[in-house]
C-alpha positions as CSV (number, residue, x, y, z in Angstrom):
1,M,1.5,14.3,18.0
2,H,4.6,13.2,20.0
3,Y,5.5,10.4,22.4
4,G,8.7,11.5,23.9
5,A,11.1,12.4,21.1
6,V,9.3,10.2,18.6
7,K,7.2,11.9,15.9
8,A,5.3,9.1,14.0
9,V,3.3,11.2,11.6
10,N,4.4,14.7,10.6
11,D,1.8,17.2,9.2
12,L,0.2,14.6,6.9
13,S,-2.8,15.7,4.9
14,L,-4.6,13.4,2.4
15,C,-7.5,14.0,0.1
16,L,-9.2,10.8,-1.0
17,P,-11.4,11.2,-4.1
18,Q,-14.8,9.4,-4.0
19,G,-15.0,6.1,-5.8
20,R,-11.2,5.8,-6.2
21,T,-8.8,3.2,-4.9
22,I,-5.8,4.7,-3.1
23,A,-2.7,2.7,-2.1
24,L,-0.8,3.8,1.0
25,L,2.8,2.8,0.6
26,G,5.8,3.2,2.9
27,P,8.7,1.2,4.3
28,N,8.4,-0.4,7.7
29,G,8.2,2.3,10.3
30,A,6.9,4.9,7.9
31,G,3.7,5.6,9.9
32,K,1.1,3.8,7.7
33,S,-0.6,1.9,10.5
34,T,-0.4,4.9,12.9
35,S,-2.0,7.1,10.2
36,I,-4.8,4.5,9.8
37,D,-5.3,4.4,13.5
38,L,-5.7,8.2,13.6
39,L,-8.1,8.1,10.6
40,L,-10.3,5.6,12.5
41,G,-10.2,7.4,15.8
42,L,-8.2,4.5,17.5
43,R,-5.6,7.1,18.5
44,K,-6.0,10.7,19.5
45,P,-3.5,13.2,18.1
46,T,-1.6,15.3,20.5
47,G,-1.4,18.0,17.9
48,G,-3.3,18.9,14.7
49,T,-6.7,17.7,13.8
50,V,-8.2,14.6,12.1
51,R,-11.3,15.2,9.9
52,V,-13.1,12.4,8.0
53,L,-16.2,12.8,5.8
54,G,-16.8,16.3,7.3
55,G,-16.6,15.2,11.0
56,T,-14.5,13.4,13.5
57,P,-13.3,9.8,12.9
58,R,-15.6,8.5,15.7
59,Q,-18.6,10.3,14.3
60,A,-18.0,8.7,10.9
61,V,-17.5,5.3,12.4
62,R,-20.6,5.5,14.5
63,A,-22.7,6.5,11.5
64,G,-21.5,3.5,9.7
65,R,-19.7,5.5,7.0
66,I,-16.3,3.7,7.4
67,G,-15.7,0.1,6.9
68,V,-12.4,-1.3,8.3
69,M,-10.2,-4.3,7.8
70,L,-7.2,-4.3,10.1
71,Q,-4.2,-6.6,10.1
72,S,-5.2,-8.2,13.4
73,G,-8.1,-8.7,15.6
74,G,-9.9,-11.7,17.0
75,M,-13.0,-13.3,15.6
76,M,-15.7,-15.3,17.5
77,R,-15.0,-19.0,17.9
78,E,-17.5,-21.8,17.4
79,V,-19.7,-19.9,15.1
80,T,-20.1,-20.2,11.3
81,V,-19.0,-17.5,8.9
82,R,-22.7,-16.8,8.2
83,E,-23.5,-16.4,11.9
84,F,-20.5,-14.2,12.5
85,L,-21.3,-11.8,9.6
86,T,-25.0,-11.8,10.4
87,L,-24.1,-10.4,13.8
88,I,-22.0,-7.7,12.2
89,T,-24.8,-6.7,9.8
90,R,-27.2,-6.4,12.7
91,L,-24.9,-4.0,14.4
92,H,-24.4,-1.8,11.4
93,P,-26.5,1.3,10.9
94,R,-26.9,0.7,7.2
95,P,-26.5,-3.1,6.8
96,L,-26.4,-5.4,3.8
97,E,-28.6,-8.5,3.6
98,I,-26.4,-11.4,4.6
99,D,-26.7,-13.2,1.3
100,E,-25.8,-10.1,-0.6
101,L,-22.8,-9.6,1.7
102,L,-21.6,-13.2,1.1
103,S,-21.9,-12.7,-2.6
104,R,-20.0,-9.4,-2.7
105,A,-17.2,-10.8,-0.7
106,N,-17.1,-14.0,-2.8
107,I,-17.3,-16.2,0.3
108,A,-20.7,-17.9,-0.1
109,D,-18.8,-21.2,-0.5
110,I,-17.4,-21.0,3.0
111,A,-20.5,-19.6,4.7
112,D,-21.2,-22.7,6.8
113,R,-17.7,-23.2,8.0
114,K,-16.6,-22.4,11.5
115,V,-14.7,-19.1,11.7
116,D,-11.9,-20.6,13.8
117,K,-11.4,-23.5,11.3
118,L,-10.6,-21.2,8.3
119,S,-7.2,-20.9,6.6
120,G,-5.3,-17.6,6.8
121,G,-6.5,-16.5,3.4
122,Q,-10.1,-17.4,4.1
123,T,-9.9,-15.5,7.4
124,Q,-8.8,-12.4,5.5
125,R,-11.7,-12.7,3.1
126,V,-14.1,-12.9,6.1
127,R,-12.5,-9.8,7.6
128,F,-13.0,-8.1,4.2
129,A,-16.7,-9.1,4.4
130,G,-16.9,-7.5,7.8
131,A,-15.5,-4.3,6.4
132,I,-18.2,-4.1,3.7
133,A,-21.1,-5.3,5.9
134,G,-22.9,-2.0,5.4
135,E,-23.2,0.7,2.8
136,N,-20.1,2.5,3.8
137,D,-18.6,5.6,2.1
138,L,-15.0,4.8,2.9
139,L,-13.2,1.5,3.2
140,V,-9.9,1.3,5.1
141,L,-7.9,-1.9,4.6
142,D,-4.6,-2.5,6.3
143,E,-2.5,-5.2,4.5
144,P,-5.7,-6.9,3.2
145,T,-4.1,-9.7,1.2
146,T,-1.6,-11.0,3.7
147,G,-1.9,-14.8,3.9
148,M,-3.9,-15.1,0.7
149,D,-2.9,-17.4,-2.2
150,V,-2.9,-16.2,-5.8
151,E,-6.5,-17.3,-6.4
152,S,-7.8,-15.7,-3.3
153,R,-6.0,-12.4,-4.1
154,Q,-7.5,-12.3,-7.5
155,S,-11.0,-12.9,-6.0
156,F,-10.3,-10.2,-3.4
157,W,-9.2,-7.5,-5.9
158,H,-12.3,-8.3,-8.0
159,A,-14.5,-7.7,-5.0
160,M,-12.7,-4.5,-4.0
161,T,-12.9,-3.1,-7.6
162,A,-16.6,-3.8,-7.5
163,E,-16.9,-1.8,-4.3
164,A,-15.1,1.2,-5.9
165,R,-17.5,1.0,-8.8
166,R,-20.3,1.4,-6.3
167,G,-18.9,4.8,-5.4
168,K,-16.9,3.8,-2.3
169,T,-13.5,5.3,-1.6
170,I,-10.9,2.7,-0.8
171,L,-7.7,3.3,1.1
172,F,-5.4,0.3,1.5
173,A,-1.9,-0.1,2.9
174,T,0.2,-2.8,1.4
175,H,3.7,-4.2,1.1
176,Y,2.7,-5.9,-2.2
177,L,3.7,-3.1,-4.6
178,E,2.8,-5.1,-7.7
179,E,-0.8,-5.2,-6.4
180,A,-0.7,-1.5,-5.8
181,D,0.6,-0.9,-9.3
182,Q,-2.3,-2.9,-10.8
183,A,-5.2,-2.0,-8.5
184,A,-4.7,1.6,-7.3
185,D,-6.1,4.6,-9.1
186,R,-3.7,6.7,-7.0
187,V,-0.6,6.0,-4.9
188,V,0.5,7.8,-1.8
189,V,4.1,7.3,-0.6
190,I,5.0,8.3,3.0
191,N,8.3,8.0,4.9
192,K,9.1,8.9,8.5
193,G,5.5,10.1,8.9
194,R,5.7,12.6,6.0
195,L,4.1,12.7,2.5
196,L,6.8,12.1,-0.1
197,A,4.8,11.5,-3.3
198,E,1.2,11.3,-4.5
199,G,-0.2,10.6,-7.9
200,T,-0.9,7.8,-10.3
201,A,1.4,4.8,-10.4
202,A,2.8,6.2,-13.7
203,E,3.5,9.6,-12.1
204,I,5.2,8.0,-9.1
205,K,7.5,6.0,-11.5
206,A,8.3,9.1,-13.4
207,R,9.1,11.1,-10.3
208,A,11.8,8.6,-9.3
209,G,13.9,10.0,-12.2
210,F,15.5,6.7,-13.1
211,R,15.3,4.2,-15.9
212,R,16.4,0.6,-16.2
213,V,18.9,-0.4,-18.9
214,T,19.6,-4.1,-19.5
215,F,21.7,-5.7,-22.2
216,R,23.9,-8.8,-22.8
217,L,27.6,-8.6,-23.0
218,P,29.0,-12.2,-22.7
219,G,32.2,-12.6,-20.8
220,I,32.0,-9.1,-19.2
221,A,32.9,-8.5,-15.5
222,E,31.6,-5.6,-13.5
223,Q,35.1,-4.2,-13.1
224,Q,35.6,-4.1,-16.9
225,L,32.9,-1.5,-17.3
226,P,34.0,2.1,-16.9
227,A,32.6,4.6,-14.4
228,L,29.3,5.1,-16.3
229,P,27.5,8.4,-16.0
230,G,24.2,8.5,-14.3
231,V,24.4,5.0,-12.9
232,R,22.8,4.4,-9.5
233,S,23.2,0.6,-9.4
234,L,25.0,-2.0,-11.6
235,D,24.7,-5.7,-11.6
236,V,26.4,-8.2,-13.9
237,T,25.3,-11.8,-13.8
238,G,26.2,-14.4,-16.4
239,G,26.8,-11.8,-19.1
240,L,23.5,-10.0,-18.4
241,V,24.1,-6.4,-17.3
242,R,21.4,-4.6,-15.3
243,I,21.8,-0.9,-14.7
244,Q,19.6,1.7,-13.0
245,T,20.5,5.1,-14.3
246,S,19.3,8.7,-14.3
247,D,20.5,9.2,-17.9
248,S,20.0,6.1,-20.0
249,D,21.4,7.7,-23.2
250,A,24.6,8.9,-21.6
251,T,25.1,5.5,-19.9
252,L,24.7,3.6,-23.2
253,Y,26.9,6.0,-25.1
254,A,29.6,5.5,-22.5
255,V,29.4,1.7,-22.8
256,L,29.8,2.0,-26.6
257,D,32.6,4.5,-26.4
258,A,34.5,2.0,-24.2
259,G,34.5,-0.3,-27.2
260,H,31.8,-2.7,-26.0
261,R,29.1,-4.0,-28.3
262,P,26.1,-5.0,-26.2
263,T,23.1,-7.0,-27.6
264,E,19.5,-7.3,-26.6
265,I,19.5,-3.8,-25.3
266,E,16.3,-2.8,-23.4
267,V,15.5,0.6,-21.8
268,T,12.4,0.7,-19.6
269,A,10.9,2.8,-16.9
270,L,11.3,1.6,-13.3
271,G,8.5,-0.6,-11.9
272,L,6.6,0.8,-9.0
273,E,8.7,-1.2,-6.5
274,Q,11.9,0.2,-7.9
275,A,10.5,3.7,-8.0
276,F,9.3,3.3,-4.4
277,I,12.8,2.2,-3.3
278,A,14.4,5.1,-5.2
279,I,12.1,7.7,-3.7
280,T,12.4,6.5,-0.1
281,N,16.2,6.1,-0.4
282,Q,16.5,9.6,-1.8
283,D,14.6,10.8,1.2
284,D,16.7,8.8,3.7
285,N,19.9,10.0,2.2
286,G,18.8,13.6,2.3
287,R,18.0,13.5,6.0
288,D,20.1,12.9,9.1
289,E,20.1,9.4,10.6
290,G,18.9,10.9,13.8
291,D,15.6,12.2,12.4
292,D,12.5,11.0,14.1
293,R,11.0,7.8,12.7
294,A,7.5,6.6,12.7
295,D,6.6,3.3,14.2
296,D,4.0,1.1,12.4
297,A,4.2,-1.5,15.2
298,G,2.1,0.6,17.4
299,R,4.6,2.7,19.2
300,P,3.9,6.5,19.6
301,P,2.0,8.1,16.8
302,A,1.6,11.7,15.9
303,A,-0.2,13.4,13.1
304,E,-2.5,15.6,11.2
305,D,-4.6,13.7,8.7
306,E,-7.5,15.1,6.7
307,R,-9.9,13.9,4.1
């Protein structure tokens, strides 16, 4: 699917296992929101096909098989949370009872508040309730915890995990990689509209091919360290040395061979955030600057997406 020279999503095919939670990750402009729009039938591809739950996106939405929580979208004014969600349940082909819905979304305590008087985090929780207003098979959540405080996020993830235990498939796009690391059964990384990596968080970390080495070396300056083998990045702050390397053994041996005697040595795998940065940077460095880029802000999409 092209808009001029822009290719927003390029031959992307995803398989989302039932009852699993899948994090969709990518830098700004990677094509996450465009892919979600295609999955929901909000955009029509100019090439390829989009199939969801055995049919077209619109068929799945009309049948009430997909619940959606988007980043934006207005809500009714001068009505309570209970009234707003009651309307949504009455429009759903397979609705939940309103009290059951309020309980599942952990928002019974704000049921009688006016929708337009809620905080940002509370508004997000009501949007989540709208997404689970019926017995859906698939939940699609775009940046669901934006604006939530720590307590609200914990409440949200508890509710989302409960939905997965009920057999629902959950696909969520997020910039909070720590949450993806903790909550997702599988992680999908895309860049420039293409699939870069897919697997468990542990598999994504291993794929990055780097490890983190930290140690203390009081009085050392960055220029005093030799050209260490395997090093991708080096930071020296107040005697604490942080290194990202593709060969932790060779890096440490080189430090010792140079006559240094570090203490408090720690070698760990990269976190999901560091692995994500490494994978996308490798992709960026391996392609020309002029390559087509996706646009999450709503500019031209293109794609093939399949469930």
